N, C-alpha and C positions, 0 to 999 in steps of 0.2 A: 504494499499500500504506499502510495506517495505521500510525502509530507506536504502540509499546506504551504502555499506560496505566501510571500510577504503581504500582498494585497488582502488576502483572506484573513491573515492574522490581524492586520490593521482594522478590518471591518469588525471582527470579533471583539477587539479591544474597544472600539467605538461603542458597540452595543453594550458591553459591560460597564463602560463609563456612564452611559445614559442610565442604566439601572442603578448605579451607585449614587447618582446625583439627586439629592433630595429636592432640588428646586424644579425638577421636571417630573412632577407627580403624574401629570396626564400622559406623558411619554412612557413612564414606567408602567402604568396600567395597560396601555396599548401594547407595549412590547410583551409584557407577561401574558396578556390575553391571547395575542396572536401565537405565541409560543405554545401555550396550553392547548389552544384549538388545533394547531398542527400536530402536536404530540398525541392528542386524543383521537383525532381522525386517523392518524397513522397506526396507532395501536389497535383501534377497532377494526380497520380494514385488514390489517395484518393477521389479527386473530381469526376473522371470518374466512379469509382466503388461505391463510397459512396452512391449515391442516389439509385442505384439498390439494393445494399445490405441492405440499411436501410429499403426499402419498402418490399422486398421479403423475406429476411432471418431473420435479427435481427437488431433492431435499434442501438445496441451498437457495432456491428461487425466492422463498418468502423473505429471507434475510436481505437479498439484493433489492427487492421491492421496497422494503421498509427503509433501507438506506436511501433509495432514490426519493421516496416521499419526504424524508427529512431534509435532503438537499434542496428540494423544491420549496419546502417551507422556509428554509433559511434564505433562499433567494427572495421570496416574497417579503420576508422580514426586513432584509437589507434594502429592498426596493421601495417599500411603502412607508417605512418609518423615517421621518426626516428630523434633522436637528432643529429645535426651535430657535427662533431669532434671539440673539443675545442683546440685551438692552444695556447701554452704557450708563454708568452712574454719574 
């Protein structure tokens, strides 16, 4: 498995800084909500399809699908959550 590139690491750091910043409560709620939604949808779909795919197609396929769903969710998170405007004092 390849290591993440610097751009990906930078985006993850930006997201974690937003979560840690108490002045951005609306952003924190939105980020957490999107993350929970994507995790729940991925887990539900993986559970429903996982057993069928494991037994009929390939035992590794459910794991690949779950990983793809998480990557898509991370893309939407990075795409739609914007940094709020900073006001000068």
